[in-house]
C-alpha positions as CSV (number, residue, x, y, z in Angstrom):
1,M,36.5,70.4,135.8
2,Q,36.0,73.7,137.9
3,D,38.8,76.2,138.1
4,V,41.6,75.8,140.5
5,R,41.1,77.8,143.8
6,A,44.1,80.4,144.4
7,K,46.0,79.5,147.5
8,K,47.2,82.5,149.3
9,Y,49.8,80.3,151.0
10,L,51.3,79.3,147.8
11,G,51.3,82.9,146.4
12,Q,49.1,81.9,143.5
13,H,47.9,84.6,141.3
14,F,46.6,83.2,138.1
15,L,47.3,85.2,134.7
16,N,43.9,85.4,132.8
17,N,44.9,87.3,129.6
18,E,45.6,85.6,126.9
19,K,47.4,88.0,124.8
20,I,50.1,88.3,127.6
21,A,50.4,84.7,128.0
22,L,51.4,84.4,124.4
23,K,53.6,87.2,124.6
24,I,55.6,85.6,127.3
25,V,55.8,82.1,125.5
26,N,57.0,84.2,122.3
27,L,60.1,85.6,124.3
28,L,61.6,82.1,124.3
29,S,64.7,81.7,121.7
30,K,63.7,80.1,118.5
31,T,66.4,77.8,119.2
32,T,64.5,76.5,122.3
33,E,63.8,72.7,122.5
34,H,63.4,71.7,126.2
35,V,61.3,73.8,128.4
36,V,60.3,73.5,132.2
37,E,57.6,75.3,133.2
38,I,57.7,76.0,137.1
39,G,54.0,76.6,138.7
40,P,51.6,76.3,135.6
41,G,48.6,76.8,137.7
42,M,45.8,76.3,135.4
43,G,48.0,76.3,132.4
44,I,47.5,79.5,130.3
45,L,51.3,79.3,129.3
46,T,51.1,75.5,129.0
47,E,48.4,75.9,126.2
48,Y,51.0,77.9,124.0
49,L,53.9,75.8,124.8
50,I,52.1,72.9,123.6
51,K,51.0,74.4,120.5
52,N,54.6,75.4,119.7
53,N,55.6,71.8,120.0
54,Y,58.4,72.2,122.7
55,E,59.4,69.1,124.6
56,I,57.6,70.2,128.0
57,Q,57.9,69.4,131.5
58,T,56.0,71.0,134.2
59,I,56.7,71.2,138.2
60,E,53.8,72.1,140.2
61,I,53.5,72.0,143.8
62,D,49.6,72.3,144.3
63,K,47.9,68.9,143.8
64,E,44.7,70.7,142.8
65,S,46.4,72.1,139.6
66,V,48.1,68.9,138.8
67,D,44.7,67.4,139.0
68,Y,43.1,70.1,136.6
69,L,46.2,70.1,134.1
70,K,45.8,66.2,133.9
71,S,42.4,66.5,133.2
72,K,43.3,69.0,130.2
73,H,46.4,67.4,129.0
74,K,46.4,63.9,129.0
75,N,50.0,63.5,128.2
76,L,51.6,66.4,129.7
77,S,54.7,65.5,132.0
78,I,54.1,67.0,135.2
79,I,56.2,66.5,138.3
80,N,54.2,67.2,141.7
81,D,56.9,68.6,143.7
82,D,58.4,71.8,145.3
83,F,60.8,73.3,142.6
84,L,63.0,74.7,145.4
85,K,63.7,71.1,146.8
86,I,64.2,69.4,143.4
87,N,67.8,68.5,142.5
88,I,68.0,69.8,139.0
89,A,71.2,67.7,137.9
90,Q,69.5,64.6,139.1
91,K,66.0,65.2,137.9
92,F,67.1,66.5,134.4
93,S,69.8,65.0,132.2
94,F,69.6,67.8,129.6
95,K,69.9,71.3,129.4
96,F,66.5,73.5,129.3
97,S,64.7,76.9,129.1
98,M,62.8,77.7,132.2
99,I,59.5,79.8,132.1
100,G,56.9,80.5,134.4
101,N,54.8,83.3,136.3
102,F,56.5,82.9,139.6
103,P,55.2,82.9,143.0
104,Y,56.4,86.4,144.4
105,N,56.8,85.3,148.0
106,I,59.4,82.7,146.7
107,S,60.9,84.6,143.6
108,S,64.4,85.2,145.6
109,Q,64.6,81.5,146.2
110,I,63.8,80.8,142.5
111,L,66.7,83.0,141.3
112,F,69.2,81.6,143.9
113,Q,68.2,78.1,142.2
114,I,68.8,79.4,138.8
115,F,72.0,80.7,139.8
116,E,73.2,77.3,141.4
117,N,72.1,75.5,138.2
118,K,73.4,78.1,135.7
119,D,75.0,75.3,133.3
120,Q,71.7,73.5,132.9
121,I,69.4,76.5,133.0
122,T,70.2,78.1,129.5
123,E,67.3,80.4,129.3
124,V,64.5,81.8,131.6
125,V,61.6,83.7,130.8
126,G,59.6,84.5,133.9
127,M,57.2,87.0,135.6
128,F,58.2,88.5,138.9
129,Q,57.0,91.3,141.2
130,K,57.9,94.5,139.1
131,E,60.2,95.7,141.9
132,V,62.4,92.3,141.9
133,A,62.3,92.1,138.0
134,E,63.7,95.8,137.8
135,R,66.2,94.8,140.3
136,I,67.6,91.8,138.5
137,A,67.6,93.8,135.2
138,C,69.3,96.9,137.0
139,K,73.0,97.5,135.6
140,N,73.8,100.1,138.0
141,G,72.1,102.4,140.6
142,K,70.2,102.1,144.0
143,K,68.0,99.4,142.8
144,R,71.2,97.1,142.3
145,G,71.2,94.4,144.8
146,I,73.0,90.8,145.6
147,L,70.9,89.0,143.0
148,S,71.4,91.6,140.4
149,V,75.1,90.7,140.4
150,L,74.9,87.0,140.8
151,I,72.5,86.4,138.0
152,Q,74.2,89.2,135.8
153,T,77.5,87.1,136.4
154,Y,76.1,84.3,134.2
155,Y,73.2,85.6,132.3
156,N,72.4,88.6,130.0
157,V,69.2,90.0,131.6
158,E,66.6,92.2,129.9
159,Y,63.4,93.6,131.3
160,C,60.8,93.0,128.7
161,F,57.6,94.5,129.6
162,S,55.3,95.1,132.8
163,V,51.9,93.5,133.7
164,E,49.0,95.3,135.8
165,P,47.3,93.7,138.6
166,Q,43.8,93.2,136.8
167,M,45.4,90.8,134.6
168,F,45.4,88.1,137.3
169,N,42.7,86.2,139.3
170,P,42.8,87.2,142.2
171,P,44.7,90.4,141.5
172,P,47.9,90.9,143.2
173,K,48.7,94.1,145.2
174,V,51.6,95.1,143.1
175,N,52.6,95.4,139.3
176,S,54.3,92.5,137.6
177,G,57.3,92.6,135.4
178,V,58.6,90.1,132.9
179,I,62.4,89.4,132.5
180,K,64.3,87.4,129.9
181,L,67.7,85.8,131.0
182,I,70.0,84.4,128.5
183,R,73.2,82.2,129.7
184,N,76.4,84.3,128.7
185,K,79.9,82.5,127.9
186,R,81.2,83.1,131.2
187,K,82.3,79.8,132.5
188,D,81.5,78.7,136.3
189,L,84.0,80.7,138.5
190,K,84.3,77.2,140.3
191,T,87.1,78.0,142.8
192,I,86.1,81.3,143.7
193,N,82.3,80.8,143.3
194,K,81.5,80.4,147.1
195,K,84.0,83.2,148.2
196,F,82.3,85.4,145.3
197,K,78.9,84.9,146.5
198,Q,80.0,85.8,150.1
199,I,81.9,88.8,149.0
200,V,78.9,90.4,147.0
201,K,76.7,89.5,150.2
202,M,79.0,91.2,152.6
203,A,79.2,94.4,150.3
204,F,75.3,94.8,149.8
205,N,74.4,94.0,153.4
206,Q,76.1,97.4,154.2
207,K,75.4,99.2,151.0
208,R,75.4,102.5,152.5
209,K,79.2,102.0,153.3
210,T,82.0,101.7,151.1
211,V,82.9,98.3,150.1
212,K,86.1,99.0,152.0
213,N,84.2,98.9,155.1
214,S,81.8,96.0,154.3
215,L,84.9,94.0,153.5
216,K,87.0,95.0,156.2
217,S,87.4,91.4,157.6
218,L,89.0,90.4,154.5
219,S,92.6,90.7,153.6
220,L,92.9,92.5,150.2
221,E,96.2,93.1,148.5
222,K,96.7,97.1,148.3
223,N,97.1,98.1,144.7
224,K,95.6,101.1,142.9
225,K,92.9,99.2,141.1
226,I,91.4,97.4,144.1
227,E,91.7,100.7,146.3
228,D,89.7,102.5,143.8
229,L,86.9,99.9,143.9
230,L,87.0,99.7,147.6
231,N,86.2,103.5,147.9
232,L,83.0,102.8,146.0
233,R,79.5,101.7,147.2
234,A,78.3,98.0,146.2
235,E,75.9,99.5,143.8
236,Q,78.6,101.2,141.8
237,L,80.6,98.0,141.1
238,T,80.1,95.9,138.0
239,T,80.3,92.1,138.0
240,D,83.5,92.0,136.7
241,D,84.9,94.6,139.6
242,F,83.4,91.8,142.2
243,I,85.4,88.9,140.5
244,L,88.3,91.0,140.4
245,I,88.1,91.6,144.1
246,T,87.2,88.0,145.0
247,K,90.3,86.8,143.0
248,N,92.4,89.3,144.9
249,A,90.8,88.1,148.2
250,S,91.4,84.4,147.2
251,K,95.3,84.9,147.2
252,N,94.9,86.1,150.7
253,K,93.6,84.3,154.1
254,Y,91.1,85.9,156.0
255,K,92.5,88.2,158.8
């Protein structure tokens, strides 16, 4: 069967370097059993996942890619659907590791989906646009953003390596970066999760201002620890700092 035609509207850039594909798959933890691959395309990662005898399920929105994969792997489980529209809890009854060369045009949505399903997705090995990958892994400084905080709340993040455009067909206009996420031991914040997300977004939406100015619509108890945090910028706050502010705000009603 002929190769799949890369579709611009799906953000498809097919990795064509076997060594890098193997390197990505080898980042999965040794204890990994169930793997869900997002957007396998022509299956360069899938080949190595099969060789490693993982329990694999793939999710692919492109029908041409689905037909191609079925022609090569008769027993491969393929869900022909949009990952962003799937109800993870209903679709999968088990915890799993997630892997993929993720389309750069929906990378933020994919990360939000991971965040919302953090207790089911125990590990992620993914290729993103390098700038996005660096931002997610950033612990402090100007590259830090909303997704940096949200993902790092529940995952330990490691920037693994960079990949140049010529390793893809067609080559993207940007460099790529591979990161690994491992679910940490923090339990779901549950009762304050919604407010936590809102506060993080509010703080970074006006990141040049101090947190005090960004969160001025909130009623916060005045104590030295909170005051010190409010005088910083969002990029200077740790995940624990944002949790502390959220817990403080949860005691008080909005002004």
